[in-house]
PyMOL Python script that loads the backbone (N, CA, C, O; Angstrom):
from pymol import cmd

cmd.read_pdbstr("""\
ATOM      1  N   MET A   1     176.702 190.739  46.345  1.00  0.00           N
ATOM      2  CA  MET A   1     176.601 191.280  44.985  1.00  0.00           C
ATOM      3  C   MET A   1     176.535 192.779  45.089  1.00  0.00           C
ATOM      4  O   MET A   1     175.577 193.343  45.618  1.00  0.00           O
ATOM      5  N   ALA A   2     177.544 193.404  44.589  1.00  0.00           N
ATOM      6  CA  ALA A   2     177.552 194.925  44.544  1.00  0.00           C
ATOM      7  C   ALA A   2     176.836 195.561  43.482  1.00  0.00           C
ATOM      8  O   ALA A   2     176.619 194.881  42.479  1.00  0.00           O
ATOM      9  N   ASN A   3     176.425 196.753  43.520  1.00  0.00           N
ATOM     10  CA  ASN A   3     175.713 197.510  42.632  1.00  0.00           C
ATOM     11  C   ASN A   3     174.262 196.987  42.448  1.00  0.00           C
ATOM     12  O   ASN A   3     173.725 197.150  41.353  1.00  0.00           O
ATOM     13  N   ALA A   4     173.606 196.374  43.446  1.00  0.00           N
ATOM     14  CA  ALA A   4     172.332 195.963  43.327  1.00  0.00           C
ATOM     15  C   ALA A   4     171.399 197.192  43.440  1.00  0.00           C
ATOM     16  O   ALA A   4     171.801 198.286  43.837  1.00  0.00           O
ATOM     17  N   LYS A   5     170.175 196.947  43.079  1.00  0.00           N
ATOM     18  CA  LYS A   5     169.214 197.968  43.033  1.00  0.00           C
ATOM     19  C   LYS A   5     169.025 198.575  44.428  1.00  0.00           C
ATOM     20  O   LYS A   5     168.986 199.797  44.573  1.00  0.00           O
ATOM     21  N   GLU A   6     168.898 197.648  45.542  1.00  0.00           N
ATOM     22  CA  GLU A   6     168.695 198.065  46.867  1.00  0.00           C
ATOM     23  C   GLU A   6     169.538 197.179  47.707  1.00  0.00           C
ATOM     24  O   GLU A   6     169.799 196.065  47.254  1.00  0.00           O
ATOM     25  N   THR A   7     170.030 197.546  48.946  1.00  0.00           N
ATOM     26  CA  THR A   7     170.749 196.663  49.832  1.00  0.00           C
ATOM     27  C   THR A   7     169.755 195.773  50.597  1.00  0.00           C
ATOM     28  O   THR A   7     168.814 196.248  51.233  1.00  0.00           O
ATOM     29  N   ARG A   8     170.005 194.500  50.507  1.00  0.00           N
ATOM     30  CA  ARG A   8     169.130 193.676  51.307  1.00  0.00           C
ATOM     31  C   ARG A   8     169.832 192.246  51.499  1.00  0.00           C
ATOM     32  O   ARG A   8     170.793 191.893  50.816  1.00  0.00           O
ATOM     33  N   ILE A   9     169.302 191.535  52.411  1.00  0.00           N
ATOM     34  CA  ILE A   9     169.903 190.289  52.719  1.00  0.00           C
ATOM     35  C   ILE A   9     168.866 189.062  52.428  1.00  0.00           C
ATOM     36  O   ILE A   9     167.676 189.172  52.722  1.00  0.00           O
ATOM     37  N   LEU A  10     169.371 187.961  51.865  1.00  0.00           N
ATOM     38  CA  LEU A  10     168.578 186.812  51.656  1.00  0.00           C
ATOM     39  C   LEU A  10     169.143 185.663  52.487  1.00  0.00           C
ATOM     40  O   LEU A  10     170.359 185.486  52.573  1.00  0.00           O
ATOM     41  N   VAL A  11     168.285 184.917  53.072  1.00  0.00           N
ATOM     42  CA  VAL A  11     168.580 183.733  53.735  1.00  0.00           C
ATOM     43  C   VAL A  11     168.085 182.548  52.823  1.00  0.00           C
ATOM     44  O   VAL A  11     166.881 182.362  52.648  1.00  0.00           O
ATOM     45  N   GLU A  12     168.980 181.809  52.289  1.00  0.00           N
ATOM     46  CA  GLU A  12     168.635 180.827  51.291  1.00  0.00           C
ATOM     47  C   GLU A  12     168.096 179.536  52.237  1.00  0.00           C
ATOM     48  O   GLU A  12     168.383 179.388  53.425  1.00  0.00           O
ATOM     49  N   PRO A  13     167.251 178.642  51.433  1.00  0.00           N
ATOM     50  CA  PRO A  13     166.786 177.530  52.278  1.00  0.00           C
ATOM     51  C   PRO A  13     167.850 176.548  52.816  1.00  0.00           C
ATOM     52  O   PRO A  13     167.599 175.850  53.798  1.00  0.00           O
ATOM     53  N   ASP A  14     169.010 176.492  52.189  1.00  0.00           N
ATOM     54  CA  ASP A  14     170.186 175.856  52.878  1.00  0.00           C
ATOM     55  C   ASP A  14     170.924 176.476  53.992  1.00  0.00           C
ATOM     56  O   ASP A  14     171.857 175.926  54.576  1.00  0.00           O
ATOM     57  N   GLY A  15     170.424 177.746  54.281  1.00  0.00           N
ATOM     58  CA  GLY A  15     171.079 178.470  55.341  1.00  0.00           C
ATOM     59  C   GLY A  15     172.239 179.494  54.876  1.00  0.00           C
ATOM     60  O   GLY A  15     172.837 180.226  55.665  1.00  0.00           O
ATOM     61  N   THR A  16     172.459 179.447  53.569  1.00  0.00           N
ATOM     62  CA  THR A  16     173.435 180.321  53.034  1.00  0.00           C
ATOM     63  C   THR A  16     172.837 181.787  53.097  1.00  0.00           C
ATOM     64  O   THR A  16     171.691 182.055  52.738  1.00  0.00           O
ATOM     65  N   ILE A  17     173.717 182.673  53.579  1.00  0.00           N
ATOM     66  CA  ILE A  17     173.226 184.093  53.656  1.00  0.00           C
ATOM     67  C   ILE A  17     174.021 184.797  52.410  1.00  0.00           C
ATOM     68  O   ILE A  17     175.238 184.750  52.229  1.00  0.00           O
ATOM     69  N   THR A  18     173.049 185.463  51.591  1.00  0.00           N
ATOM     70  CA  THR A  18     173.452 186.304  50.488  1.00  0.00           C
ATOM     71  C   THR A  18     173.122 187.737  50.682  1.00  0.00           C
ATOM     72  O   THR A  18     172.025 188.056  51.141  1.00  0.00           O
ATOM     73  N   MET A  19     173.991 188.589  50.365  1.00  0.00           N
ATOM     74  CA  MET A  19     173.666 190.042  50.572  1.00  0.00           C
ATOM     75  C   MET A  19     173.735 190.730  49.308  1.00  0.00           C
ATOM     76  O   MET A  19     174.647 190.482  48.519  1.00  0.00           O
ATOM     77  N   ARG A  20     172.861 191.552  49.067  1.00  0.00           N
ATOM     78  CA  ARG A  20     173.006 192.454  47.773  1.00  0.00           C
ATOM     79  C   ARG A  20     173.280 193.815  48.365  1.00  0.00           C
ATOM     80  O   ARG A  20     172.710 194.200  49.386  1.00  0.00           O
ATOM     81  N   VAL A  21     174.182 194.547  47.691  1.00  0.00           N
ATOM     82  CA  VAL A  21     174.609 195.833  48.225  1.00  0.00           C
ATOM     83  C   VAL A  21     174.359 196.884  47.147  1.00  0.00           C
ATOM     84  O   VAL A  21     174.693 196.722  45.973  1.00  0.00           O
ATOM     85  N   ASN A  22     173.810 197.864  47.575  1.00  0.00           N
ATOM     86  CA  ASN A  22     173.531 199.025  46.532  1.00  0.00           C
ATOM     87  C   ASN A  22     174.778 200.067  46.702  1.00  0.00           C
ATOM     88  O   ASN A  22     174.615 201.203  47.145  1.00  0.00           O
ATOM     89  N   ALA A  23     175.900 199.605  46.343  1.00  0.00           N
ATOM     90  CA  ALA A  23     177.005 200.354  46.273  1.00  0.00           C
ATOM     91  C   ALA A  23     178.036 199.683  45.422  1.00  0.00           C
ATOM     92  O   ALA A  23     178.136 198.456  45.428  1.00  0.00           O
ATOM     93  N   PRO A  24     178.827 200.468  44.670  1.00  0.00           N
ATOM     94  CA  PRO A  24     179.868 199.982  43.791  1.00  0.00           C
ATOM     95  C   PRO A  24     181.079 199.432  44.537  1.00  0.00           C
ATOM     96  O   PRO A  24     181.517 199.961  45.558  1.00  0.00           O
ATOM     97  N   PRO A  25     181.589 198.359  43.980  1.00  0.00           N
ATOM     98  CA  PRO A  25     182.780 197.520  44.655  1.00  0.00           C
ATOM     99  C   PRO A  25     184.007 198.365  44.309  1.00  0.00           C
ATOM    100  O   PRO A  25     184.995 197.779  43.867  1.00  0.00           O
ATOM    101  N   LEU A  26     184.028 199.661  44.469  1.00  0.00           N
ATOM    102  CA  LEU A  26     185.229 200.520  44.412  1.00  0.00           C
ATOM    103  C   LEU A  26     185.631 201.270  45.622  1.00  0.00           C
ATOM    104  O   LEU A  26     184.842 201.945  46.283  1.00  0.00           O
ATOM    105  N   LYS A  27     187.068 201.106  45.926  1.00  0.00           N
ATOM    106  CA  LYS A  27     187.477 201.933  47.172  1.00  0.00           C
ATOM    107  C   LYS A  27     186.792 201.523  48.485  1.00  0.00           C
ATOM    108  O   LYS A  27     186.706 202.303  49.434  1.00  0.00           O
ATOM    109  N   GLY A  28     186.350 200.383  48.503  1.00  0.00           N
ATOM    110  CA  GLY A  28     185.608 199.926  49.836  1.00  0.00           C
ATOM    111  C   GLY A  28     184.265 200.421  50.002  1.00  0.00           C
ATOM    112  O   GLY A  28     183.750 200.356  51.118  1.00  0.00           O
ATOM    113  N   LYS A  29     183.623 200.917  49.005  1.00  0.00           N
ATOM    114  CA  LYS A  29     182.238 201.496  49.148  1.00  0.00           C
ATOM    115  C   LYS A  29     181.359 200.472  49.558  1.00  0.00           C
ATOM    116  O   LYS A  29     180.572 200.656  50.487  1.00  0.00           O
ATOM    117  N   ALA A  30     181.439 199.244  48.846  1.00  0.00           N
ATOM    118  CA  ALA A  30     180.454 198.155  49.087  1.00  0.00           C
ATOM    119  C   ALA A  30     180.636 197.583  50.568  1.00  0.00           C
ATOM    120  O   ALA A  30     179.677 197.264  51.271  1.00  0.00           O
ATOM    121  N   ASN A  31     181.919 197.492  50.948  1.00  0.00           N
ATOM    122  CA  ASN A  31     182.308 197.050  52.218  1.00  0.00           C
ATOM    123  C   ASN A  31     181.573 197.985  53.406  1.00  0.00           C
ATOM    124  O   ASN A  31     180.868 197.500  54.290  1.00  0.00           O
ATOM    125  N   ARG A  32     181.826 199.215  53.281  1.00  0.00           N
ATOM    126  CA  ARG A  32     181.217 200.147  54.199  1.00  0.00           C
ATOM    127  C   ARG A  32     179.748 200.184  54.168  1.00  0.00           C
ATOM    128  O   ARG A  32     179.122 200.444  55.195  1.00  0.00           O
ATOM    129  N   GLU A  33     179.137 199.928  53.007  1.00  0.00           N
ATOM    130  CA  GLU A  33     177.612 199.902  53.000  1.00  0.00           C
ATOM    131  C   GLU A  33     177.196 198.569  53.682  1.00  0.00           C
ATOM    132  O   GLU A  33     176.140 198.513  54.312  1.00  0.00           O
ATOM    133  N   ILE A  34     177.991 197.535  53.566  1.00  0.00           N
ATOM    134  CA  ILE A  34     177.451 196.350  54.329  1.00  0.00           C
ATOM    135  C   ILE A  34     177.518 196.517  55.870  1.00  0.00           C
ATOM    136  O   ILE A  34     176.641 196.083  56.617  1.00  0.00           O
ATOM    137  N   VAL A  35     178.603 197.166  56.280  1.00  0.00           N
ATOM    138  CA  VAL A  35     178.671 197.473  57.753  1.00  0.00           C
ATOM    139  C   VAL A  35     177.644 198.405  58.237  1.00  0.00           C
ATOM    140  O   VAL A  35     176.979 198.111  59.230  1.00  0.00           O
ATOM    141  N   LYS A  36     177.479 199.445  57.640  1.00  0.00           N
ATOM    142  CA  LYS A  36     176.374 200.503  57.810  1.00  0.00           C
ATOM    143  C   LYS A  36     174.957 199.905  57.903  1.00  0.00           C
ATOM    144  O   LYS A  36     174.212 200.163  58.849  1.00  0.00           O
ATOM    145  N   TRP A  37     174.610 199.081  56.866  1.00  0.00           N
ATOM    146  CA  TRP A  37     173.312 198.483  56.770  1.00  0.00           C
ATOM    147  C   TRP A  37     173.108 197.521  57.796  1.00  0.00           C
ATOM    148  O   TRP A  37     172.035 197.511  58.399  1.00  0.00           O
ATOM    149  N   LEU A  38     174.089 196.639  58.088  1.00  0.00           N
ATOM    150  CA  LEU A  38     173.863 195.734  59.148  1.00  0.00           C
ATOM    151  C   LEU A  38     173.687 196.325  60.486  1.00  0.00           C
ATOM    152  O   LEU A  38     172.841 195.881  61.263  1.00  0.00           O
ATOM    153  N   SER A  39     174.524 197.394  60.803  1.00  0.00           N
ATOM    154  CA  SER A  39     174.452 198.165  62.030  1.00  0.00           C
ATOM    155  C   SER A  39     173.192 198.794  62.211  1.00  0.00           C
ATOM    156  O   SER A  39     172.721 198.836  63.348  1.00  0.00           O
ATOM    157  N   LYS A  40     172.561 199.303  61.221  1.00  0.00           N
ATOM    158  CA  LYS A  40     171.271 199.886  61.238  1.00  0.00           C
ATOM    159  C   LYS A  40     170.104 198.815  61.555  1.00  0.00           C
ATOM    160  O   LYS A  40     169.221 198.975  62.399  1.00  0.00           O
ATOM    161  N   LYS A  41     170.260 197.761  60.766  1.00  0.00           N
ATOM    162  CA  LYS A  41     169.176 196.673  60.860  1.00  0.00           C
ATOM    163  C   LYS A  41     169.185 196.006  62.145  1.00  0.00           C
ATOM    164  O   LYS A  41     168.167 195.584  62.695  1.00  0.00           O
ATOM    165  N   LEU A  42     170.522 195.911  62.675  1.00  0.00           N
ATOM    166  CA  LEU A  42     170.544 195.016  63.924  1.00  0.00           C
ATOM    167  C   LEU A  42     170.700 195.870  65.032  1.00  0.00           C
ATOM    168  O   LEU A  42     170.936 195.294  66.093  1.00  0.00           O
ATOM    169  N   GLY A  43     170.619 197.261  65.057  1.00  0.00           N
ATOM    170  CA  GLY A  43     170.599 198.162  66.146  1.00  0.00           C
ATOM    171  C   GLY A  43     171.849 198.140  66.914  1.00  0.00           C
ATOM    172  O   GLY A  43     171.821 198.191  68.143  1.00  0.00           O
ATOM    173  N   THR A  44     172.889 198.070  66.284  1.00  0.00           N
ATOM    174  CA  THR A  44     174.254 197.949  66.945  1.00  0.00           C
ATOM    175  C   THR A  44     175.082 199.079  66.354  1.00  0.00           C
ATOM    176  O   THR A  44     174.718 199.664  65.333  1.00  0.00           O
ATOM    177  N   SER A  45     176.159 199.368  66.982  1.00  0.00           N
ATOM    178  CA  SER A  45     177.206 200.266  66.422  1.00  0.00           C
ATOM    179  C   SER A  45     177.885 199.625  65.411  1.00  0.00           C
ATOM    180  O   SER A  45     178.205 198.438  65.468  1.00  0.00           O
ATOM    181  N   SER A  46     178.168 200.510  64.299  1.00  0.00           N
ATOM    182  CA  SER A  46     179.097 199.955  63.219  1.00  0.00           C
ATOM    183  C   SER A  46     180.503 199.607  63.733  1.00  0.00           C
ATOM    184  O   SER A  46     181.260 198.897  63.072  1.00  0.00           O
ATOM    185  N   SER A  47     180.805 200.080  64.827  1.00  0.00           N
ATOM    186  CA  SER A  47     182.238 199.710  65.343  1.00  0.00           C
ATOM    187  C   SER A  47     182.210 198.244  65.952  1.00  0.00           C
ATOM    188  O   SER A  47     183.220 197.661  66.345  1.00  0.00           O
ATOM    189  N   GLN A  48     180.973 197.742  65.980  1.00  0.00           N
ATOM    190  CA  GLN A  48     180.922 196.244  66.568  1.00  0.00           C
ATOM    191  C   GLN A  48     180.912 195.328  65.366  1.00  0.00           C
ATOM    192  O   GLN A  48     180.909 194.120  65.602  1.00  0.00           O
ATOM    193  N   ILE A  49     180.906 195.740  64.096  1.00  0.00           N
ATOM    194  CA  ILE A  49     180.867 194.910  62.954  1.00  0.00           C
ATOM    195  C   ILE A  49     182.181 195.063  62.132  1.00  0.00           C
ATOM    196  O   ILE A  49     182.603 196.155  61.751  1.00  0.00           O
ATOM    197  N   ARG A  50     182.773 193.898  61.901  1.00  0.00           N
ATOM    198  CA  ARG A  50     184.008 193.834  61.138  1.00  0.00           C
ATOM    199  C   ARG A  50     183.882 192.912  60.057  1.00  0.00           C
ATOM    200  O   ARG A  50     183.227 191.875  60.162  1.00  0.00           O
ATOM    201  N   ILE A  51     184.493 193.257  59.013  1.00  0.00           N
ATOM    202  CA  ILE A  51     184.627 192.174  57.797  1.00  0.00           C
ATOM    203  C   ILE A  51     185.943 191.539  58.179  1.00  0.00           C
ATOM    204  O   ILE A  51     186.930 192.274  58.195  1.00  0.00           O
ATOM    205  N   VAL A  52     186.062 190.384  58.460  1.00  0.00           N
ATOM    206  CA  VAL A  52     187.258 189.711  58.974  1.00  0.00           C
ATOM    207  C   VAL A  52     187.896 188.869  57.785  1.00  0.00           C
ATOM    208  O   VAL A  52     189.050 188.458  57.911  1.00  0.00           O
ATOM    209  N   ALA A  53     187.204 188.618  56.695  1.00  0.00           N
ATOM    210  CA  ALA A  53     187.943 187.985  55.547  1.00  0.00           C
ATOM    211  C   ALA A  53     187.112 188.332  54.451  1.00  0.00           C
ATOM    212  O   ALA A  53     185.895 188.488  54.558  1.00  0.00           O
ATOM    213  N   GLY A  54     187.835 188.468  53.266  1.00  0.00           N
ATOM    214  CA  GLY A  54     187.176 188.679  51.869  1.00  0.00           C
ATOM    215  C   GLY A  54     187.110 190.278  51.628  1.00  0.00           C
ATOM    216  O   GLY A  54     186.168 190.672  50.941  1.00  0.00           O
ATOM    217  N   LEU A  55     187.906 191.112  52.065  1.00  0.00           N
ATOM    218  CA  LEU A  55     187.717 192.527  51.857  1.00  0.00           C
ATOM    219  C   LEU A  55     187.577 192.888  50.283  1.00  0.00           C
ATOM    220  O   LEU A  55     186.907 193.847  49.901  1.00  0.00           O
ATOM    221  N   THR A  56     188.252 192.052  49.442  1.00  0.00           N
ATOM    222  CA  THR A  56     188.254 192.358  48.072  1.00  0.00           C
ATOM    223  C   THR A  56     187.527 191.140  47.252  1.00  0.00           C
ATOM    224  O   THR A  56     187.696 190.963  46.045  1.00  0.00           O
ATOM    225  N   SER A  57     186.847 190.476  47.931  1.00  0.00           N
ATOM    226  CA  SER A  57     186.101 189.211  47.304  1.00  0.00           C
ATOM    227  C   SER A  57     184.662 189.356  47.467  1.00  0.00           C
ATOM    228  O   SER A  57     184.202 190.063  48.364  1.00  0.00           O
ATOM    229  N   ASN A  58     183.952 188.741  46.667  1.00  0.00           N
ATOM    230  CA  ASN A  58     182.363 188.628  46.816  1.00  0.00           C
ATOM    231  C   ASN A  58     182.060 187.784  47.994  1.00  0.00           C
ATOM    232  O   ASN A  58     180.969 187.966  48.533  1.00  0.00           O
ATOM    233  N   LEU A  59     182.905 186.839  48.501  1.00  0.00           N
ATOM    234  CA  LEU A  59     182.601 186.057  49.623  1.00  0.00           C
ATOM    235  C   LEU A  59     183.358 186.687  50.879  1.00  0.00           C
ATOM    236  O   LEU A  59     184.575 186.869  50.903  1.00  0.00           O
ATOM    237  N   LYS A  60     182.532 186.979  51.860  1.00  0.00           N
ATOM    238  CA  LYS A  60     183.019 187.656  52.928  1.00  0.00           C
ATOM    239  C   LYS A  60     182.762 186.825  54.335  1.00  0.00           C
ATOM    240  O   LYS A  60     181.896 185.952  54.395  1.00  0.00           O
ATOM    241  N   ALA A  61     183.469 187.126  55.290  1.00  0.00           N
ATOM    242  CA  ALA A  61     183.259 186.447  56.753  1.00  0.00           C
ATOM    243  C   ALA A  61     183.151 187.939  57.458  1.00  0.00           C
ATOM    244  O   ALA A  61     183.950 188.869  57.352  1.00  0.00           O
ATOM    245  N   ILE A  62     182.059 187.892  58.125  1.00  0.00           N
ATOM    246  CA  ILE A  62     181.690 189.148  58.995  1.00  0.00           C
ATOM    247  C   ILE A  62     181.516 188.704  60.529  1.00  0.00           C
ATOM    248  O   ILE A  62     180.846 187.738  60.893  1.00  0.00           O
ATOM    249  N   ALA A  63     182.243 189.587  61.378  1.00  0.00           N
ATOM    250  CA  ALA A  63     182.104 189.273  62.812  1.00  0.00           C
ATOM    251  C   ALA A  63     181.260 190.431  63.411  1.00  0.00           C
ATOM    252  O   ALA A  63     181.447 191.601  63.079  1.00  0.00           O
ATOM    253  N   ILE A  64     180.308 190.035  64.324  1.00  0.00           N
ATOM    254  CA  ILE A  64     179.658 191.116  65.035  1.00  0.00           C
ATOM    255  C   ILE A  64     179.789 190.879  66.453  1.00  0.00           C
ATOM    256  O   ILE A  64     179.245 189.907  66.978  1.00  0.00           O
ATOM    257  N   ALA A  65     180.608 191.865  67.224  1.00  0.00           N
ATOM    258  CA  ALA A  65     180.793 191.626  68.507  1.00  0.00           C
ATOM    259  C   ALA A  65     179.568 191.342  69.442  1.00  0.00           C
ATOM    260  O   ALA A  65     178.572 192.065  69.433  1.00  0.00           O
ATOM    261  N   GLY A  66     179.699 190.288  70.217  1.00  0.00           N
ATOM    262  CA  GLY A  66     178.647 189.971  71.137  1.00  0.00           C
ATOM    263  C   GLY A  66     177.358 189.222  70.344  1.00  0.00           C
ATOM    264  O   GLY A  66     176.265 189.169  70.906  1.00  0.00           O
ATOM    265  N   MET A  67     177.532 188.727  69.187  1.00  0.00           N
ATOM    266  CA  MET A  67     176.516 188.024  68.452  1.00  0.00           C
ATOM    267  C   MET A  67     176.976 186.903  67.785  1.00  0.00           C
ATOM    268  O   MET A  67     177.931 186.972  67.012  1.00  0.00           O
ATOM    269  N   SER A  68     176.295 185.727  68.050  1.00  0.00           N
ATOM    270  CA  SER A  68     176.742 184.595  67.235  1.00  0.00           C
ATOM    271  C   SER A  68     176.003 184.384  66.055  1.00  0.00           C
ATOM    272  O   SER A  68     175.006 185.079  65.863  1.00  0.00           O
ATOM    273  N   GLU A  69     176.393 183.397  65.110  1.00  0.00           N
ATOM    274  CA  GLU A  69     175.738 183.383  63.924  1.00  0.00           C
ATOM    275  C   GLU A  69     174.184 182.989  64.172  1.00  0.00           C
ATOM    276  O   GLU A  69     173.306 183.406  63.417  1.00  0.00           O
ATOM    277  N   ARG A  70     173.928 182.212  65.209  1.00  0.00           N
ATOM    278  CA  ARG A  70     172.411 181.860  65.662  1.00  0.00           C
ATOM    279  C   ARG A  70     171.774 183.182  66.009  1.00  0.00           C
ATOM    280  O   ARG A  70     170.704 183.531  65.513  1.00  0.00           O
ATOM    281  N   GLY A  71     172.433 183.885  66.845  1.00  0.00           N
ATOM    282  CA  GLY A  71     171.862 185.236  67.313  1.00  0.00           C
ATOM    283  C   GLY A  71     171.564 186.288  66.106  1.00  0.00           C
ATOM    284  O   GLY A  71     170.658 187.122  66.088  1.00  0.00           O
ATOM    285  N   PHE A  72     172.453 186.071  65.195  1.00  0.00           N
ATOM    286  CA  PHE A  72     172.259 187.015  63.910  1.00  0.00           C
ATOM    287  C   PHE A  72     171.057 186.607  63.183  1.00  0.00           C
ATOM    288  O   PHE A  72     170.179 187.428  62.918  1.00  0.00           O
ATOM    289  N   LEU A  73     170.973 185.305  62.831  1.00  0.00           N
ATOM    290  CA  LEU A  73     169.748 184.736  62.331  1.00  0.00           C
ATOM    291  C   LEU A  73     168.422 184.922  62.887  1.00  0.00           C
ATOM    292  O   LEU A  73     167.443 185.145  62.174  1.00  0.00           O
ATOM    293  N   GLU A  74     168.369 184.817  64.382  1.00  0.00           N
ATOM    294  CA  GLU A  74     167.370 185.091  65.166  1.00  0.00           C
ATOM    295  C   GLU A  74     167.036 186.539  65.034  1.00  0.00           C
ATOM    296  O   GLU A  74     165.844 186.769  64.831  1.00  0.00           O
ATOM    297  N   ALA A  75     167.839 187.565  65.108  1.00  0.00           N
ATOM    298  CA  ALA A  75     167.663 188.763  65.142  1.00  0.00           C
ATOM    299  C   ALA A  75     166.998 189.004  63.678  1.00  0.00           C
ATOM    300  O   ALA A  75     166.052 189.790  63.736  1.00  0.00           O
ATOM    301  N   LEU A  76     167.214 188.621  62.686  1.00  0.00           N
ATOM    302  CA  LEU A  76     166.740 188.743  61.362  1.00  0.00           C
ATOM    303  C   LEU A  76     165.240 188.141  61.362  1.00  0.00           C
ATOM    304  O   LEU A  76     164.272 188.771  60.935  1.00  0.00           O
ATOM    305  N   GLY A  77     165.184 186.954  61.853  1.00  0.00           N
ATOM    306  CA  GLY A  77     163.826 186.156  61.943  1.00  0.00           C
ATOM    307  C   GLY A  77     162.903 186.912  62.726  1.00  0.00           C
ATOM    308  O   GLY A  77     161.722 186.891  62.378  1.00  0.00           O
ATOM    309  N   ARG A  78     163.286 187.659  63.853  1.00  0.00           N
ATOM    310  CA  ARG A  78     162.398 188.389  64.791  1.00  0.00           C
ATOM    311  C   ARG A  78     161.875 189.703  64.042  1.00  0.00           C
ATOM    312  O   ARG A  78     160.821 190.254  64.359  1.00  0.00           O
ATOM    313  N   ASN A  79     162.708 190.148  63.025  1.00  0.00           N
ATOM    314  CA  ASN A  79     162.381 191.404  62.528  1.00  0.00           C
ATOM    315  C   ASN A  79     162.440 191.227  60.879  1.00  0.00           C
ATOM    316  O   ASN A  79     163.415 191.692  60.290  1.00  0.00           O
ATOM    317  N   LYS A  80     161.510 190.628  60.221  1.00  0.00           N
ATOM    318  CA  LYS A  80     161.400 190.259  58.759  1.00  0.00           C
ATOM    319  C   LYS A  80     161.762 191.758  58.098  1.00  0.00           C
ATOM    320  O   LYS A  80     162.434 191.814  57.068  1.00  0.00           O
ATOM    321  N   ALA A  81     161.348 192.780  58.658  1.00  0.00           N
ATOM    322  CA  ALA A  81     161.743 194.069  57.874  1.00  0.00           C
ATOM    323  C   ALA A  81     163.112 194.274  57.793  1.00  0.00           C
ATOM    324  O   ALA A  81     163.544 195.040  56.932  1.00  0.00           O
ATOM    325  N   ALA A  82     163.952 193.632  58.655  1.00  0.00           N
ATOM    326  CA  ALA A  82     165.455 193.810  58.694  1.00  0.00           C
ATOM    327  C   ALA A  82     166.011 193.180  57.335  1.00  0.00           C
ATOM    328  O   ALA A  82     167.128 193.502  56.931  1.00  0.00           O
ATOM    329  N   LEU A  83     165.289 192.366  56.711  1.00  0.00           N
ATOM    330  CA  LEU A  83     165.789 191.700  55.562  1.00  0.00           C
ATOM    331  C   LEU A  83     165.767 192.681  54.252  1.00  0.00           C
ATOM    332  O   LEU A  83     166.353 192.403  53.205  1.00  0.00           O
ATOM    333  N   ARG A  84     165.064 193.775  54.452  1.00  0.00           N
ATOM    334  CA  ARG A  84     165.123 194.865  53.403  1.00  0.00           C
ATOM    335  C   ARG A  84     165.520 196.128  54.031  1.00  0.00           C
ATOM    336  O   ARG A  84     165.629 197.148  53.350  1.00  0.00           O
TER     337      ARG A  84
END
""", "prot")
cmd.dss("prot")
cmd.show_as("cartoon", "prot")
cmd.util.cbc("prot")
cmd.orient("prot")
């Protein structure tokens, strides 16, 4: 969801990952915020993070070089502060 009060990620009980983004969905600003925020929270270069599907949609697929979905969730779990 774009234009949120703050950028943060939520992991729902069913495993669904939802991200609220503090950027408007105009000219790729929200997409750039997603990549920048994930890169900072995961301690990786933004060049390692790509939006592979859904550039113009609310539903996106993101690839992080060298990190599996399980690794991503574990990284978030180890660092609860990464969720905000």
